[in-house]
C-alpha positions in Angstrom: 117.2 136.5 107.6 115.9 135.6 111.0 113.7 138.7 111.0 112.3 137.7 107.6 111.6 134.1 108.7 110.0 135.3 112.0 107.8 137.8 110.2 106.7 135.0 107.7 105.9 132.7 110.7 103.9 135.4 112.4 102.0 136.2 109.2 100.9 132.5 108.9 100.7 131.6 112.6 103.4 129.0 112.4 104.9 129.5 115.9 102.1 129.5 118.5 103.4 130.1 122.1 104.4 126.9 123.8 104.3 124.7 120.7 106.2 121.4 120.4 108.0 121.2 117.0 109.8 118.2 115.5 112.4 119.5 112.9 113.3 117.2 110.0 117.0 117.7 109.6 119.0 116.0 106.7 122.1 117.9 107.5 121.9 120.1 104.3 122.0 123.9 104.4 118.2 124.3 104.3 117.3 121.9 107.2 120.3 123.0 109.3 119.3 126.6 109.0 115.7 125.8 109.9 116.9 123.9 113.0 119.1 126.7 114.2 116.5 129.4 113.5 113.9 127.6 115.5 116.4 126.7 118.2 117.3 130.4 118.6 113.6 131.4 118.6 112.6 128.8 121.2 113.0 131.2 124.2 110.9 133.9 122.6 108.0 131.5 121.9 108.5 128.9 124.6 109.0 126.3 122.0 109.9 122.7 122.6 112.2 121.8 119.7 113.4 118.3 118.8 115.5 117.3 115.8 115.1 114.1 113.8 117.1 112.5 111.0 116.2 109.5 108.8 119.1 107.6 107.4 117.6 106.1 104.2 120.5 103.8 103.1 120.6 105.2 99.5 124.2 106.5 99.5 126.0 104.0 101.6 128.8 105.4 103.7 127.9 109.0 102.7 124.3 108.5 104.0 125.7 107.2 107.3 128.1 110.2 107.6 125.1 112.5 107.2 123.4 110.9 110.1 126.5 111.0 112.3 127.0 114.7 111.3 123.4 115.7 112.4 123.7 113.7 115.6 127.0 115.4 116.5 125.7 118.8 115.6 122.7 118.3 117.9 124.8 117.0 120.7 127.1 120.1 120.4 124.2 122.5 120.7 122.3 120.5 123.2 119.4 119.9 120.9 117.2 116.8 121.6 117.7 114.4 118.8 116.1 111.2 117.3 117.7 109.0 114.6 116.0 106.5 112.3 117.3 104.0 109.8 115.8 102.4 106.8 116.5 100.5 103.5 114.8 102.6 100.9 116.3 100.8 97.9 114.9 97.5 99.1 111.5 99.1 99.9 111.4 100.8 96.4 112.2 97.4 94.7 109.5 95.7 96.8 106.8 98.3 96.1 107.7 99.4 92.6 108.1 103.1 93.7 110.9 105.4 92.6 113.7 105.9 95.0 112.6 109.5 95.6 109.0 108.5 96.3 110.0 105.6 98.5 112.4 107.7 100.5 109.8 110.4 101.0 107.2 107.9 102.2 109.4 106.1 104.7 110.9 109.4 105.9 107.5 111.0 106.7 106.3 107.7 108.3 109.4 107.8 110.7 108.9 111.5 111.4 105.2 111.2 112.1 105.8 108.2 114.5 108.4 110.3 116.4 106.1 113.3 116.5 103.3 111.3 118.0 105.6 109.4 120.4 106.9 112.7 121.8 103.4 114.4 121.8 104.6 117.3 119.6 102.1 119.4 117.8 104.0 120.2 114.6 106.5 118.9 112.1 108.7 121.6 110.5 110.3 120.9 107.1 112.8 123.0 105.2 111.1 123.8 101.9 112.0 127.2 100.7 111.0 129.7 98.0 113.1 128.0 95.3 111.5 124.6 96.1 108.1 126.3 95.7 109.0 127.7 92.3 110.2 124.3 91.2 107.0 122.6 92.4 104.8 125.2 90.6 106.7 124.8 87.3 106.8 121.0 87.5 103.0 121.0 87.9 102.5 123.4 85.1 104.5 121.1 82.8 102.5 118.1 83.9 99.2 119.8 83.7 97.3 121.2 86.8 94.6 123.5 88.0 94.4 126.1 90.8 94.9 123.6 93.6 98.1 122.3 91.9 99.3 125.8 91.2 98.9 126.6 94.9 101.7 124.1 95.5 103.1 124.0 99.0 101.4 125.9 101.8 103.1 127.4 104.8 100.9 125.1 106.9 99.6 121.8 105.5 98.5 118.3 106.5 94.9 117.3 107.5 95.2 119.2 110.8 97.8 121.8 109.7 100.6 120.1 111.6 103.3 120.4 108.8 105.0 123.7 108.9 107.3 125.4 106.3 108.9 128.4 108.0 111.4 128.9 105.2 108.9 129.2 102.3 109.4 133.0 102.2 113.2 132.9 101.7 115.4 131.7 98.9 118.2 129.1 98.7 120.8 131.9 98.3 119.6 133.7 101.4 119.8 130.4 103.3 123.4 129.7 102.1 124.5 133.3 103.0 123.0 132.9 106.5 124.7 129.6 107.1 128.0 131.2 106.1 127.4 134.1 108.4 126.6 131.7 111.3 129.7 129.6 110.5 127.6 126.5 109.8 129.1 123.8 107.6 126.2 121.8 106.2 126.5 118.5 104.4 126.0 118.4 100.6 123.9 115.6 99.1 125.7 114.4 95.9 122.4 113.1 94.4 121.2 116.7 94.2 123.6 117.3 91.3 122.5 114.2 89.3 120.2 114.8 86.3 118.2 111.7 86.9 114.9 113.1 88.1 112.5 115.9 87.0 113.1 118.2 90.0 116.9 118.1 89.6 116.5 118.9 85.8 114.3 121.8 86.6 116.6 123.2 89.3 119.9 122.7 87.4 118.9 123.4 83.8 115.4 124.5 83.1 114.9 127.3 85.7 118.5 128.8 85.1 117.8 128.9 81.4 114.4 130.5 81.8 115.9 133.1 84.2 118.7 133.8 81.8 116.6 134.1 78.7 113.2 135.4 80.0 112.9 136.6 83.6 115.7 136.9 86.2 113.0 137.0 88.8 111.3 133.8 87.6 111.3 132.1 91.0 109.7 135.1 92.6 107.0 135.2 89.9 106.2 131.5 90.3 106.0 131.9 94.1 103.6 134.9 93.6 101.5 132.7 91.3 101.3 130.0 94.0 100.2 132.6 96.5 97.4 134.0 94.2 96.3 130.4 93.2 96.2 129.4 96.9 93.9 132.2 97.8 91.6 131.7 94.8 91.5 127.9 95.3 90.6 128.4 99.0 87.7 130.6 97.9 86.4 128.1 95.4 86.7 125.3 97.9 84.7 127.3 100.4 82.0 127.8 97.8 81.9 124.1 96.8 81.7 123.2 100.5 78.7 125.5 100.8 77.1 123.9 97.7 77.7 120.5 99.3 75.1 121.3 102.0 72.5 122.1 99.4 69.8 119.8 97.8 72.3 119.1 95.0 73.9 116.4 97.2 72.2 113.3 98.5 73.7 110.7 100.8 71.4 107.7 100.2 73.5 104.6 99.3 76.6 106.7 99.0 77.0 110.2 97.5 74.7 111.2 94.6 74.6 114.5 92.7 71.3 115.9 91.3 72.4 117.1 87.9 69.7 119.7 87.5 71.2 121.7 90.4 74.7 120.9 89.2 74.0 122.4 85.8 73.1 125.8 87.4 76.5 126.2 89.0 79.2 128.5 87.5 81.8 126.6 85.6 84.5 126.9 88.3 82.1 125.4 90.9 81.1 122.6 88.6 84.7 121.6 88.2 85.2 121.9 92.0 82.1 119.9 92.7 83.2 117.1 90.3 86.5 116.8 92.2 84.8 116.8 95.6 82.3 114.2 94.4 85.2 112.0 93.3 87.0 112.3 96.7 83.7 111.6 98.6 82.9 108.6 96.3 86.2 106.9 96.4 87.8 108.2 99.6 91.0 108.6 97.6 93.5 111.4 97.8 94.3 110.8 94.2 92.8 113.4 91.9 91.2 113.0 88.5 93.0 114.4 85.5 91.6 117.5 83.8 90.2 115.4 80.9 88.6 112.9 83.2 87.0 115.6 85.3 85.6 117.3 82.2 84.1 114.0 81.0 82.3 113.6 84.3 81.1 117.2 84.0 79.9 116.6 80.4 78.1 113.5 81.6 76.1 115.6 84.1 75.3 118.3 81.7 74.0 115.9 79.0 71.9 114.2 81.6 71.0 111.1 79.6 69.8 108.2 81.7 72.0 105.1 81.2 75.1 107.1 80.0 78.2 105.9 81.9 81.9 106.6 82.2 84.7 104.4 83.5 87.2 106.1 85.8 90.5 105.2 87.3 90.7 102.5 90.1 87.9 100.4 88.7 85.2 103.0 89.3 82.1 103.6 87.2 79.8 106.7 87.2 76.5 106.9 85.4 73.4 109.0 85.0 70.2 107.5 86.4 67.0 109.6 86.3 68.7 112.9 86.9 71.3 111.7 89.3 75.0 111.1 89.1 75.8 107.8 90.8 79.0 105.9 91.2 80.3 102.6 92.4 83.1 100.1 91.8 82.5 98.4 88.4 82.7 94.9 90.1 79.6 95.8 92.1 77.5 96.3 89.0 78.8 93.4 86.8 75.6 92.0 85.2 77.3 88.6 84.6 77.6 88.0 88.4 74.2 86.2 88.6 73.1 84.5 91.8 70.9 81.4 91.5 67.4 81.3 92.9 67.3 79.9 96.4 64.1 78.3 97.9 62.9 80.0 101.1 63.2 78.1 104.3 59.8 78.4 105.9 60.0 78.8 108.8 63.7 79.6 109.0 66.5 81.7 107.6 67.6 81.7 104.0 70.9 83.2 102.9 71.2 84.7 99.3 74.3 86.6 98.4 74.7 89.5 100.8 71.1 89.2 102.0 69.3 86.9 104.5 65.6 86.3 104.7 63.9 85.4 107.9 60.5 83.6 107.5 58.0 82.8 110.2 54.3 81.9 110.5 52.5 84.4 112.7 48.9 84.8 114.0 49.0 88.5 114.7 50.0 91.4 112.5 53.0 93.4 113.5 52.1 96.9 114.8 54.5 98.5 112.3 56.3 97.2 109.3 59.2 98.7 107.3 60.2 98.5 103.7 62.2 95.4 104.4 59.2 93.5 105.9 56.3 91.7 104.1 53.4 89.6 105.2 51.1 87.5 103.0 48.9 84.4 102.8 50.6 82.2 100.3 47.9 80.2 98.6 47.2 79.1 95.0 50.8 80.0 94.0 52.2 78.3 90.8 55.5 77.3 92.5 57.3 77.4 95.9 58.6 80.8 97.1 62.2 81.6 96.2 64.5 84.6 96.6 66.3 85.6 93.3 67.1 88.3 90.8 64.9 89.3 88.0 64.3 87.1 84.9 62.7 87.6 81.5 59.0 87.2 81.8 58.6 88.4 85.4 55.2 90.0 86.2 53.7 91.5 89.3 50.0 92.0 90.4 49.3 95.6 91.4 46.0 97.3 92.4 45.7 98.6 88.9 46.3 95.3 87.2 49.2 93.0 86.2 52.4 94.7 85.0 55.7 93.5 83.6 58.5 93.8 86.1 60.7 95.5 83.6 58.2 98.3 83.0 57.6 98.6 86.8 61.3 99.2 87.5 61.5 101.8 84.7 58.3 103.6 85.8 59.6 103.6 89.4 62.9 105.1 88.2 65.0 102.3 89.7 68.6 103.0 88.5 69.5 100.5 85.7 72.7 99.5 87.6 70.6 98.6 90.6 68.0 96.4 88.9 70.0 93.3 88.5 70.9 93.3 92.1 67.4 93.7 93.5 66.3 90.8 95.7 62.9 89.5 94.6 60.5 87.1 96.4 58.9 85.1 93.6 56.8 82.0 92.8 57.7 81.1 89.2 57.5 84.3 87.2 55.0 85.7 89.7 56.8 88.5 91.6 55.3 88.9 95.1 57.8 91.4 96.5 60.4 93.7 95.0 62.3 94.0 98.3 62.4 97.6 99.5 60.1 98.9 96.7 56.9 97.2 95.8 54.6 94.4 97.2 52.2 92.4 95.1 48.5 92.6 95.8 48.3 88.9 95.3 48.0 86.7 98.5 46.6 89.5 100.8 46.2 89.0 104.5 42.5 88.9 105.5 42.4 91.2 108.5 39.2 89.8 109.8 40.6 86.3 110.0 44.1 86.8 111.3 43.1 85.5 114.7 41.9 82.2 113.1 44.7 81.3 110.7 48.4 82.0 110.3 50.1 84.2 107.8 53.6 84.3 106.5 55.9 87.1 107.7 59.2 87.8 105.8 62.0 90.1 106.8 65.1 90.9 104.7 68.4 92.0 106.2 71.9 92.6 104.8 74.1 89.8 106.2 76.6 92.2 107.8 73.6 93.9 109.6 72.4 90.5 110.7 75.8 89.5 112.1 76.3 92.7 113.9 
């Protein structure tokens, strides 16, 4: 078996010369075999091998005996060893997670802390071919796509630091090797309990399918994972290439131009939807197939104003040929800010914005979209900063125009209109901040040296504070 494992590691570059590897060892046959295989290969590859065990407190005395067994085994063979303890049942009760999920989370947190503390490049875990088959079948039953079918990779993690050297061998091969090497691994009694999906699959479903349909079921499922992994990697590479095209804009977050999206093949459309979701939310949680298809349909129908609610309080909608998304709370039209009179001169705070106002005698050399100067005279009311209201109008070079029509003509997304800061005097809009300025109250260039004019500058408050 050592030759088979070593060949698998060479094929997937899992044992680079001089690497430091932390081996997660529970004391069971799989992890004990992994530890001994890497320990025996350490000279050939100049490996630095360290073992680690996390005692999770789930099985009382039995759990403590597992920890003592691994510690004694490592001492006997001279293997550097680290031990960690935790109260997984208490953590599961506190967080609402299942025992299995809570144990996995705390175990990996412990292992990652040790790996970084010892400056080791890799973490080796003992998943084998039968584990892979169980994972693939479990995902098929729950519903999945090519990424899910790819299941566990020989090398995973954001930087590829998690290694699975045993993914090419079966549980039976591992047990036979342990017997040959006179190893006496611990047996986890919870592995025989029919209280979780994985145990049911391993103990009942897969044996029944092997007996009734295909004795080589595990091999077939592992081959499916390998094929799916290669095809998913190709699709991902194509989506990454598309992500650099004009289809994607990064103004105020990530935006998709749906006319380019509609030209993609179906597989790339689906991949683009999932990449968009991850870029939008920063979440590692995926959309379901149905949710992803609804987003894709939204893009293909391309109806301005159409919208879709997604998990986690997110909302996506179509606005003038673009797919935009943001938290629903950020676009709640009921969250109205009252009008605030401008402090002139001075600083006025309005929601997440601040407005600096000053009287100047000389025009700035350059002004940006968040700056405005005017000669405020003959205005119906004092200047305020506020959101839009019914009856708002603005004076443009071509005549007066209703603000509502202006925002539509300028293709301002509907979800952004209620949040636009406006400088107004009554219903007279002087400045749609960042977009349009009124032609009313112009500055007379010939007289700027003789009288003052009002200069306004808008900032986001976080920008002002920084």
